[in-house]
Backbone as a chain_set.jsonl record, in Angstrom:
{"seq": "MSTRNADSGDAFVRAGAIVFGFGAVATLVTFVPLFFDLPRLPTIAYWLCMLMPLGFLCSLTGMLLSARAQRRRVKEAAQPA", "coords": {"N": [[-230.86, -60.903, -120.148], [-233.754, -59.064, -120.128], [-235.212, -56.871, -122.601], [-237.45, -55.521, -122.702], [-239.725, -52.867, -121.87], [-240.992, -52.053, -118.573], [-244.248, -53.11, -117.75], [-247.35, -51.132, -117.175], [-248.686, -52.401, -115.345], [-246.837, -53.663, -113.611], [-245.899, -51.565, -112.149], [-248.245, -51.178, -110.665], [-248.33, -53.463, -109.155], [-245.97, -53.295, -107.493], [-246.517, -50.902, -106.186], [-248.773, -51.669, -104.765], [-247.843, -53.673, -103.176], [-246.192, -52.314, -101.434], [-248.173, -50.605, -100.159], [-249.804, -52.644, -99.033], [-247.864, -53.695, -97.128], [-247.689, -51.506, -95.479], [-250.162, -51.48, -94.4], [-250.148, -54.066, -93.133], [-248.316, -53.541, -91.125], [-249.665, -51.621, -89.754], [-251.879, -53.104, -88.854], [-250.726, -54.932, -87.089], [-249.716, -53.113, -85.156], [-252.143, -52.218, -84.17], [-253.174, -54.448, -82.795], [-251.447, -54.864, -80.638], [-252.087, -53.218, -78.279], [-254.452, -54.536, -77.384], [-253.501, -57.047, -76.558], [-251.578, -56.417, -74.469], [-253.055, -54.928, -72.646], [-253.17, -52.355, -72.864], [-254.087, -48.611, -73.257], [-256.639, -47.988, -75.696], [-256.009, -47.303, -79.176], [-256.309, -44.311, -81.256], [-259.099, -43.854, -83.484], [-258.271, -43.679, -86.214], [-256.096, -45.131, -86.5], [-257.209, -47.726, -86.643], [-258.531, -47.474, -88.985], [-256.23, -47.287, -90.81], [-255.622, -49.901, -91.111], [-257.154, -50.795, -93.094], [-255.639, -50.401, -95.272], [-254.342, -52.747, -95.985], [-256.154, -54.611, -97.466], [-256.684, -52.784, -99.504], [-254.072, -52.627, -100.747], [-253.737, -55.312, -101.62], [-255.714, -55.349, -103.435], [-254.818, -53.545, -105.331], [-252.504, -54.743, -106.115], [-253.53, -57.056, -107.37], [-254.906, -56.044, -109.275], [-252.883, -54.9, -110.843], [-251.478, -57.235, -111.633], [-253.487, -58.384, -113.303], [-253.513, -56.536, -115.297], [-250.951, -56.675, -116.373], [-251.018, -59.366, -117.222], [-252.874, -58.927, -119.298], [-251.468, -57.295, -121.069], [-249.338, -58.883, -121.798], [-250.659, -60.834, -123.186], [-251.637, -59.409, -125.289], [-249.2, -58.815, -126.574], [-248.17, -61.303, -127.267], [-250.284, -62.033, -129.132], [-249.973, -60.059, -131.063], [-247.518, -60.834, -132.002], [-247.873, -63.205, -132.953], [-249.37, -62.777, -135.324], [-249.104, -62.758, -138.865], [-246.922, -60.627, -140.622]], "CA": [[-231.596, -59.852, -119.517], [-234.877, -58.623, -120.886], [-235.02, -55.576, -122.992], [-238.808, -54.972, -122.841], [-240.123, -51.918, -120.79], [-241.899, -52.521, -117.593], [-245.768, -52.602, -118.013], [-248.045, -50.293, -116.13], [-249.123, -53.374, -114.35], [-245.715, -53.864, -112.769], [-245.968, -50.324, -111.097], [-249.444, -51.393, -109.744], [-247.849, -54.537, -108.216], [-245.045, -52.598, -106.559], [-247.398, -49.891, -105.201], [-249.664, -52.568, -103.982], [-247.018, -54.434, -102.122], [-245.859, -51.22, -100.412], [-249.458, -50.292, -99.422], [-250.134, -53.819, -98.278], [-247.008, -53.629, -96.114], [-247.984, -50.399, -94.465], [-251.475, -52.006, -93.776], [-249.891, -55.09, -92.264], [-247.742, -53.081, -89.995], [-250.859, -50.967, -88.91], [-252.667, -54.155, -88.256], [-249.89, -55.566, -85.97], [-249.672, -52.08, -84.164], [-253.33, -52.065, -83.463], [-253.417, -55.476, -82.073], [-250.586, -54.738, -79.546], [-252.766, -52.798, -77.119], [-255.307, -55.533, -77.035], [-252.735, -58.082, -75.727], [-250.859, -56.076, -73.348], [-254.009, -54.217, -71.792], [-252.913, -50.863, -72.956], [-255.267, -47.946, -73.766], [-256.991, -48.072, -77.104], [-255.473, -46.336, -79.994], [-257.312, -43.502, -81.936], [-259.866, -44.633, -84.644], [-257.538, -43.48, -87.468], [-255.212, -46.46, -86.446], [-257.919, -48.941, -87.112], [-258.723, -47.281, -90.492], [-255.064, -47.619, -91.461], [-255.56, -51.349, -91.256], [-257.873, -50.99, -94.473], [-254.692, -50.408, -96.398], [-254.036, -54.108, -96.425], [-256.963, -55.099, -98.507], [-256.437, -51.849, -100.617], [-252.853, -53.005, -101.424], [-254.057, -56.502, -102.14], [-256.624, -55.086, -104.624], [-253.995, -52.893, -106.246], [-251.566, -55.73, -106.808], [-254.219, -57.944, -108.175], [-255.141, -55.145, -110.658], [-251.559, -54.82, -111.62], [-251.315, -58.62, -112.186], [-254.327, -58.604, -114.452], [-253.094, -55.539, -116.472], [-249.739, -57.302, -116.913], [-251.386, -60.444, -118.087], [-253.409, -58.487, -120.526], [-250.435, -56.655, -121.977], [-248.532, -59.883, -122.353], [-251.489, -61.603, -124.035], [-251.785, -58.641, -126.433], [-247.99, -58.945, -127.195], [-248.201, -62.571, -127.982], [-251.238, -62.096, -130.331], [-249.319, -59.297, -132.134], [-246.261, -61.376, -132.473], [-248.349, -64.388, -133.771], [-249.999, -62.388, -136.603], [-248.03, -62.411, -139.881], [-246.758, -59.177, -141.21]], "C": [[-232.688, -59.278, -120.566], [-234.713, -57.196, -121.312], [-236.41, -54.923, -123.1], [-238.936, -53.932, -121.631], [-241.065, -52.641, -119.885], [-243.308, -52.116, -117.977], [-246.207, -51.646, -116.95], [-248.507, -51.083, -114.937], [-248.066, -53.672, -113.175], [-245.645, -52.751, -111.631], [-247.065, -50.722, -110.187], [-249.09, -52.413, -108.663], [-247.025, -54.08, -107.202], [-245.625, -51.735, -105.636], [-248.184, -50.651, -104.296], [-248.939, -53.31, -102.885], [-246.63, -53.456, -101.013], [-247.175, -50.828, -99.588], [-249.849, -51.537, -98.5], [-249.128, -53.942, -97.023], [-247.362, -52.636, -94.985], [-249.339, -50.921, -93.732], [-251.039, -53.121, -92.787], [-249.293, -54.657, -91.092], [-248.856, -52.324, -89.065], [-251.605, -52.056, -88.239], [-252.012, -54.746, -86.966], [-249.948, -54.474, -84.928], [-251.094, -51.956, -83.386], [-253.822, -53.255, -82.621], [-252.493, -55.497, -80.735], [-251.254, -54.309, -78.212], [-253.752, -53.789, -76.573], [-254.707, -56.793, -76.218], [-251.952, -57.749, -74.602], [-251.79, -55.042, -72.492], [-253.459, -52.701, -71.744], [-254.155, -50.01, -73.332], [-255.446, -48.117, -75.332], [-256.37, -46.962, -77.906], [-256.605, -45.561, -80.7], [-258.021, -44.47, -83.151], [-259.049, -44.692, -85.958], [-256.582, -44.761, -87.534], [-255.792, -47.639, -87.107], [-258.313, -48.771, -88.657], [-257.556, -47.531, -91.332], [-254.983, -49.15, -91.632], [-256.309, -51.74, -92.675], [-256.778, -50.992, -95.555], [-254.222, -51.68, -96.956], [-254.762, -54.626, -97.568], [-256.802, -54.16, -99.683], [-255.269, -52.352, -101.501], [-252.903, -54.276, -102.091], [-254.689, -56.301, -103.495], [-255.711, -54.44, -105.793], [-253.093, -53.866, -106.897], [-252.211, -56.723, -107.743], [-254.587, -57.219, -109.609], [-253.919, -55.044, -111.483], [-251.15, -56.133, -112.351], [-252.24, -58.889, -113.448], [-253.929, -57.664, -115.636], [-251.752, -56.034, -117.138], [-250.067, -58.519, -117.77], [-252.136, -60.1, -119.284], [-252.461, -58.079, -121.551], [-249.682, -57.777, -122.585], [-249.427, -60.778, -123.391], [-251.52, -60.871, -125.352], [-250.343, -58.68, -127.222], [-247.772, -60.089, -127.963], [-249.149, -62.711, -129.119], [-250.619, -61.175, -131.371], [-248.232, -60.044, -132.808], [-246.719, -62.76, -133.268], [-248.902, -64.053, -135.114], [-248.83, -62.226, -137.609], [-247.997, -61.177, -140.309], [-247.173, -59.131, -142.603]], "O": [[-232.392, -59.086, -121.745], [-234.174, -56.373, -120.571], [-236.483, -53.795, -123.588], [-238.346, -54.115, -120.566], [-241.779, -53.583, -120.228], [-243.567, -51.006, -118.443], [-245.513, -51.397, -115.964], [-248.688, -50.622, -113.809], [-248.403, -53.881, -112.01], [-245.391, -52.987, -110.45], [-246.874, -50.626, -108.975], [-249.45, -52.294, -107.492], [-247.279, -54.404, -106.042], [-245.33, -51.754, -104.44], [-248.274, -50.316, -103.115], [-249.46, -53.512, -101.788], [-246.735, -53.754, -99.824], [-247.111, -50.769, -98.36], [-250.173, -51.371, -97.324], [-249.605, -54.284, -95.94], [-247.325, -52.918, -93.787], [-249.49, -50.736, -92.524], [-251.539, -53.118, -91.662], [-249.589, -55.215, -90.035], [-248.889, -52.437, -87.839], [-251.945, -51.899, -87.067], [-252.662, -55.002, -85.953], [-250.226, -54.84, -83.786], [-251.17, -51.65, -82.196], [-254.757, -53.115, -81.833], [-252.882, -56.187, -79.793], [-251.034, -54.926, -77.17], [-253.883, -53.878, -75.353], [-255.353, -57.416, -75.376], [-251.627, -58.616, -73.79], [-251.217, -54.343, -71.655], [-253.36, -52.026, -70.719], [-255.184, -50.583, -73.692], [-254.502, -48.351, -76.087], [-256.211, -45.838, -77.429], [-257.733, -46.052, -80.76], [-257.576, -45.528, -83.596], [-259.148, -45.662, -86.709], [-256.371, -45.325, -88.607], [-255.205, -48.39, -87.885], [-258.401, -49.722, -89.433], [-257.726, -47.947, -92.478], [-254.127, -49.554, -92.419], [-256.093, -52.798, -93.266], [-256.985, -51.537, -96.639], [-253.787, -51.8, -98.101], [-254.163, -55.048, -98.557], [-256.779, -54.648, -100.813], [-255.378, -52.496, -102.719], [-252.199, -54.439, -103.087], [-254.334, -56.906, -104.507], [-255.839, -54.75, -106.978], [-252.919, -53.836, -108.115], [-251.625, -57.18, -108.725], [-254.552, -57.725, -110.731], [-253.964, -55.104, -112.712], [-250.595, -56.143, -113.45], [-251.843, -59.497, -114.442], [-254.028, -58.032, -116.807], [-251.513, -55.805, -118.323], [-249.519, -58.712, -118.856], [-252.099, -60.854, -120.256], [-252.571, -58.424, -122.727], [-249.373, -57.713, -123.775], [-248.884, -61.363, -124.329], [-251.449, -61.491, -126.414], [-250.356, -58.578, -128.448], [-247.297, -60.049, -129.098], [-248.853, -63.471, -130.041], [-250.737, -61.505, -132.551], [-248.023, -59.928, -134.016], [-245.983, -63.298, -134.095], [-248.929, -64.913, -135.994], [-247.773, -61.676, -137.302], [-249.063, -60.567, -140.398], [-247.114, -58.074, -143.23]]}, "num_chains": 1, "name": "protein.A"}
């Protein structure tokens, strides 16, 4: 089991996954009226679909932050004391 603390990037990845999930559900919900010939949803429902790319961007940022922190730890460990 690892004893290192979670990086701030890990929190970004988790939050991004949750936001992406909400965006995916919103996207599915907005497509239902199109297939079943139901009345259109309000415009805010379509704007909620934008959570999907926002969550993806947040997760990608978290991955880059984690990679940077890991690279920094490796570089510090490689330097002689």
